[in-house]
TORTOR-460434 format. One record per residue: residue number from 1; residue in one letter; chain; x, z, y of N, C-alpha, C in turn. Coordinates in steps of 0.2 Angstrom, whole numbers. Example, Ala and Ser with C-alpha at 12.3 -4.5 7.8 and 13.67 -1.06 7.14 Angstrom:
@pos=1, code=A, unit=A, n.u=66, n.w=39, n.v=-28, ca.u=62, ca.w=39, ca.v=-22, c.u=66, c.w=39, c.v=-16
@pos=2, code=S, unit=A, n.u=64, n.w=35, n.v=-11, ca.u=68, ca.w=36, ca.v=-5, c.u=64, c.w=39, c.v=0
% end
This chain:
@pos=1, code=M, unit=A, n.u=-264, n.w=-65, n.v=41, ca.u=-266, ca.w=-65, ca.v=49, c.u=-271, c.w=-59, c.v=50
@pos=2, code=Y, unit=A, n.u=-269, n.w=-54, n.v=53, ca.u=-274, ca.w=-49, ca.v=55, c.u=-275, c.w=-48, c.v=63
@pos=3, code=K, unit=A, n.u=-280, n.w=-46, n.v=65, ca.u=-281, ca.w=-44, ca.v=72, c.u=-278, c.w=-37, c.v=73
@pos=4, code=Q, unit=A, n.u=-277, n.w=-36, n.v=79, ca.u=-274, ca.w=-29, ca.v=81, c.u=-279, c.w=-23, c.v=78
@pos=5, code=E, unit=A, n.u=-285, n.w=-24, n.v=79, ca.u=-290, ca.w=-19, ca.v=77, c.u=-290, c.w=-18, c.v=70
@pos=6, code=Q, unit=A, n.u=-289, n.w=-23, n.v=66, ca.u=-288, ca.w=-23, ca.v=59, c.u=-282, c.w=-19, c.v=57
@pos=7, code=L, unit=A, n.u=-277, n.w=-20, n.v=60, ca.u=-271, ca.w=-16, ca.v=58, c.u=-271, c.w=-9, c.v=60
@pos=8, code=E, unit=A, n.u=-275, n.w=-7, n.v=66, ca.u=-276, ca.w=-1, ca.v=68, c.u=-281, c.w=3, c.v=63
@pos=9, code=D, unit=A, n.u=-286, n.w=-1, n.v=60, ca.u=-290, ca.w=2, ca.v=55, c.u=-286, c.w=3, c.v=49
@pos=10, code=M, unit=A, n.u=-281, n.w=-1, n.v=47, ca.u=-277, ca.w=0, ca.v=41, c.u=-273, c.w=7, c.v=42
@pos=11, code=I, unit=A, n.u=-271, n.w=8, n.v=48, ca.u=-267, ca.w=14, ca.v=49, c.u=-272, c.w=20, c.v=48
@pos=12, code=T, unit=A, n.u=-278, n.w=20, n.v=51, ca.u=-282, ca.w=25, ca.v=51, c.u=-284, c.w=27, c.v=44
@pos=13, code=V, unit=A, n.u=-286, n.w=22, n.v=40, ca.u=-288, ca.w=23, ca.v=33, c.u=-282, c.w=26, c.v=29
@pos=14, code=A, unit=A, n.u=-276, n.w=24, n.v=30, ca.u=-270, ca.w=27, ca.v=27, c.u=-269, c.w=34, c.v=28
@pos=15, code=L, unit=A, n.u=-270, n.w=36, n.v=35, ca.u=-269, ca.w=43, ca.v=37, c.u=-275, c.w=47, c.v=35
@pos=16, code=G, unit=A, n.u=-280, n.w=44, n.v=33, ca.u=-286, ca.w=48, ca.v=31, c.u=-285, c.w=52, c.v=25
@pos=17, code=G, unit=A, n.u=-281, n.w=50, n.v=20, ca.u=-280, ca.w=54, ca.v=14, c.u=-276, c.w=60, c.v=16
@pos=18, code=R, unit=A, n.u=-271, n.w=59, n.v=20, ca.u=-267, ca.w=65, ca.v=22, c.u=-271, c.w=70, c.v=26
@pos=19, code=I, unit=A, n.u=-275, n.w=68, n.v=30, ca.u=-280, ca.w=73, ca.v=34, c.u=-284, c.w=76, c.v=29
@pos=20, code=A, unit=A, n.u=-287, n.w=72, n.v=24, ca.u=-292, ca.w=75, ca.v=19, c.u=-288, c.w=81, c.v=15
@pos=21, code=E, unit=A, n.u=-282, n.w=80, n.v=13, ca.u=-278, ca.w=85, ca.v=10, c.u=-278, c.w=91, c.v=14
@pos=22, code=E, unit=A, n.u=-276, n.w=91, n.v=20, ca.u=-276, ca.w=97, ca.v=24, c.u=-282, c.w=100, c.v=25
@pos=23, code=I, unit=A, n.u=-288, n.w=96, n.v=26, ca.u=-294, ca.w=99, ca.v=27, c.u=-297, c.w=103, c.v=21
@pos=24, code=F, unit=A, n.u=-296, n.w=99, n.v=15, ca.u=-299, ca.w=102, ca.v=9, c.u=-295, c.w=107, c.v=5
@pos=25, code=F, unit=A, n.u=-288, n.w=106, n.v=6, ca.u=-284, ca.w=110, ca.v=2, c.u=-280, c.w=115, c.v=6
@pos=26, code=G, unit=A, n.u=-280, n.w=114, n.v=13, ca.u=-276, ca.w=118, ca.v=17, c.u=-269, c.w=117, c.v=17
@pos=27, code=K, unit=A, n.u=-267, n.w=112, n.v=14, ca.u=-260, ca.w=110, ca.v=13, c.u=-259, c.w=103, c.v=13
@pos=28, code=I, unit=A, n.u=-253, n.w=100, n.v=14, ca.u=-251, ca.w=93, ca.v=13, c.u=-246, c.w=93, c.v=8
@pos=29, code=T, unit=A, n.u=-248, n.w=88, n.v=3, ca.u=-243, ca.w=87, ca.v=-2, c.u=-239, c.w=81, c.v=-1
@pos=30, code=T, unit=A, n.u=-235, n.w=79, n.v=-6, ca.u=-230, ca.w=73, ca.v=-5, c.u=-234, c.w=67, c.v=-7
@pos=31, code=G, unit=A, n.u=-240, n.w=68, n.v=-10, ca.u=-244, ca.w=62, ca.v=-12, c.u=-245, c.w=57, c.v=-6
@pos=32, code=A, unit=A, n.u=-245, n.w=59, n.v=0, ca.u=-246, ca.w=55, ca.v=6, c.u=-240, c.w=51, c.v=8
@pos=33, code=S, unit=A, n.u=-234, n.w=52, n.v=5, ca.u=-228, ca.w=49, ca.v=7, c.u=-228, c.w=42, c.v=7
@pos=34, code=D, unit=A, n.u=-231, n.w=39, n.v=2, ca.u=-232, ca.w=31, ca.v=2, c.u=-236, c.w=29, c.v=8
@pos=35, code=D, unit=A, n.u=-241, n.w=33, n.v=9, ca.u=-246, ca.w=31, ca.v=15, c.u=-242, c.w=31, c.v=22
@pos=36, code=L, unit=A, n.u=-238, n.w=36, n.v=22, ca.u=-234, ca.w=37, ca.v=29, c.u=-229, c.w=31, c.v=29
@pos=37, code=K, unit=A, n.u=-226, n.w=29, n.v=24, ca.u=-221, ca.w=23, ca.v=24, c.u=-225, c.w=17, c.v=26
@pos=38, code=K, unit=A, n.u=-231, n.w=16, n.v=23, ca.u=-235, ca.w=10, ca.v=25, c.u=-237, c.w=10, c.v=32
@pos=39, code=V, unit=A, n.u=-239, n.w=16, n.v=35, ca.u=-241, ca.w=16, ca.v=42, c.u=-236, c.w=15, c.v=46
@pos=40, code=T, unit=A, n.u=-230, n.w=18, n.v=45, ca.u=-224, ca.w=17, ca.v=49, c.u=-222, c.w=9, c.v=49
@pos=41, code=S, unit=A, n.u=-222, n.w=6, n.v=43, ca.u=-220, ca.w=-1, ca.v=43, c.u=-225, c.w=-5, c.v=47
@pos=42, code=I, unit=A, n.u=-232, n.w=-4, n.v=47, ca.u=-237, ca.w=-8, ca.v=50, c.u=-236, c.w=-6, c.v=58
@pos=43, code=A, unit=A, n.u=-235, n.w=0, n.v=60, ca.u=-234, ca.w=1, ca.v=67, c.u=-228, c.w=-2, c.v=70
@pos=44, code=Q, unit=A, n.u=-222, n.w=-1, n.v=66, ca.u=-216, ca.w=-4, ca.v=68, c.u=-216, c.w=-12, c.v=69
@pos=45, code=S, unit=A, n.u=-220, n.w=-15, n.v=64, ca.u=-221, ca.w=-22, ca.v=64, c.u=-225, c.w=-24, c.v=70
@pos=46, code=M, unit=A, n.u=-230, n.w=-20, n.v=72, ca.u=-235, ca.w=-22, ca.v=77, c.u=-231, c.w=-22, c.v=84
@pos=47, code=V, unit=A, n.u=-226, n.w=-18, n.v=85, ca.u=-222, ca.w=-17, ca.v=91, c.u=-216, c.w=-22, c.v=91
@pos=48, code=T, unit=A, n.u=-212, n.w=-22, n.v=85, ca.u=-206, ca.w=-26, ca.v=85, c.u=-206, c.w=-33, c.v=83
@pos=49, code=E, unit=A, n.u=-211, n.w=-35, n.v=79, ca.u=-212, ca.w=-42, ca.v=77, c.u=-218, c.w=-46, c.v=79
@pos=50, code=W, unit=A, n.u=-223, n.w=-43, n.v=80, ca.u=-229, ca.w=-46, ca.v=82, c.u=-231, c.w=-46, c.v=89
@pos=51, code=G, unit=A, n.u=-228, n.w=-43, n.v=93, ca.u=-229, ca.w=-42, ca.v=100, c.u=-236, c.w=-39, c.v=102
@pos=52, code=L, unit=A, n.u=-238, n.w=-34, n.v=99, ca.u=-244, ca.w=-31, ca.v=100, c.u=-243, c.w=-24, c.v=104
@pos=53, code=S, unit=A, n.u=-238, n.w=-24, n.v=108, ca.u=-237, ca.w=-18, ca.v=112, c.u=-239, c.w=-20, c.v=119
@pos=54, code=P, unit=A, n.u=-244, n.w=-17, n.v=122, ca.u=-245, ca.w=-18, ca.v=129, c.u=-240, c.w=-16, c.v=134
@pos=55, code=S, unit=A, n.u=-236, n.w=-11, n.v=132, ca.u=-230, ca.w=-9, ca.v=137, c.u=-224, c.w=-14, c.v=136
@pos=56, code=L, unit=A, n.u=-223, n.w=-17, n.v=130, ca.u=-217, ca.w=-21, ca.v=129, c.u=-219, c.w=-28, c.v=130
@pos=57, code=G, unit=A, n.u=-225, n.w=-30, n.v=129, ca.u=-227, ca.w=-37, ca.v=129, c.u=-226, c.w=-41, c.v=123
@pos=58, code=Q, unit=A, n.u=-227, n.w=-47, n.v=123, ca.u=-226, ca.w=-52, ca.v=117, c.u=-219, c.w=-54, c.v=116
@pos=59, code=I, unit=A, n.u=-215, n.w=-50, n.v=114, ca.u=-208, ca.w=-51, ca.v=113, c.u=-206, c.w=-49, c.v=106
@pos=60, code=N, unit=A, n.u=-202, n.w=-52, n.v=102, ca.u=-200, ca.w=-50, ca.v=96, c.u=-194, c.w=-46, c.v=96
@pos=61, code=Y, unit=A, n.u=-194, n.w=-40, n.v=94, ca.u=-188, ca.w=-35, ca.v=95, c.u=-185, c.w=-34, c.v=88
@pos=62, code=S, unit=A, n.u=-187, n.w=-37, n.v=83, ca.u=-184, ca.w=-36, ca.v=76, c.u=-177, c.w=-38, c.v=76
@pos=63, code=T, unit=A, n.u=-173, n.w=-34, n.v=72, ca.u=-166, ca.w=-36, ca.v=71, c.u=-165, c.w=-37, c.v=63
@pos=64, code=D, unit=A, n.u=-160, n.w=-41, n.v=62, ca.u=-158, ca.w=-42, ca.v=55, c.u=-154, c.w=-36, c.v=53
@pos=65, code=Q, unit=A, n.u=-154, n.w=-34, n.v=47, ca.u=-150, ca.w=-28, ca.v=45, c.u=-143, c.w=-30, c.v=46
@pos=66, code=G, unit=A, n.u=-139, n.w=-25, n.v=49, ca.u=-132, ca.w=-26, ca.v=50, c.u=-130, c.w=-29, c.v=57
@pos=67, code=H, unit=A, n.u=-135, n.w=-31, n.v=60, ca.u=-134, ca.w=-33, ca.v=67, c.u=-136, c.w=-29, c.v=72
@pos=68, code=E, unit=A, n.u=-132, n.w=-29, n.v=78, ca.u=-133, ca.w=-25, ca.v=84, c.u=-140, c.w=-26, c.v=87
@pos=69, code=K, unit=A, n.u=-143, n.w=-21, n.v=89, ca.u=-149, ca.w=-22, ca.v=93, c.u=-148, c.w=-26, c.v=100
@pos=70, code=S, unit=A, n.u=-152, n.w=-30, n.v=101, ca.u=-151, ca.w=-34, ca.v=108, c.u=-155, c.w=-32, c.v=113
@pos=71, code=Y, unit=A, n.u=-157, n.w=-25, n.v=113, ca.u=-161, ca.w=-22, ca.v=119, c.u=-158, c.w=-15, c.v=120
@pos=72, code=S, unit=A, n.u=-160, n.w=-13, n.v=126, ca.u=-157, ca.w=-6, ca.v=129, c.u=-160, c.w=0, c.v=125
@pos=73, code=Q, unit=A, n.u=-156, n.w=5, n.v=126, ca.u=-159, ca.w=12, ca.v=124, c.u=-166, c.w=14, c.v=126
@pos=74, code=K, unit=A, n.u=-167, n.w=12, n.v=133, ca.u=-174, ca.w=13, ca.v=136, c.u=-179, c.w=9, c.v=132
@pos=75, code=T, unit=A, n.u=-178, n.w=3, n.v=130, ca.u=-182, ca.w=-1, ca.v=126, c.u=-183, c.w=2, c.v=119
@pos=76, code=N, unit=A, n.u=-178, n.w=4, n.v=116, ca.u=-178, ca.w=7, ca.v=110, c.u=-182, c.w=14, c.v=110
@pos=77, code=R, unit=A, n.u=-182, n.w=18, n.v=115, ca.u=-186, ca.w=24, ca.v=116, c.u=-193, c.w=22, c.v=116
@pos=78, code=T, unit=A, n.u=-195, n.w=16, n.v=120, ca.u=-202, ca.w=14, ca.v=120, c.u=-204, c.w=12, c.v=114
@pos=79, code=I, unit=A, n.u=-200, n.w=8, n.v=110, ca.u=-202, ca.w=6, ca.v=103, c.u=-203, c.w=12, c.v=99
@pos=80, code=D, unit=A, n.u=-199, n.w=17, n.v=99, ca.u=-200, ca.w=23, ca.v=95, c.u=-206, c.w=26, c.v=97
% end
């Protein structure tokens, strides 16, 4: 159980390594790919599972693999 602020802090910390690479080395390596996966997973869960999106409200939009999404293309764009 995390507060929204904690999840946002986790995203910030994970992206910090990628930013540091760019600042100190002038390039981004593939080393941050795992961080990007984690950040994407957290952000998607915040919106689709935990209802932490002010624009979408407290609704669960997650779908089981292989099942059709039960929301519109407009909602899908908002989620993305």
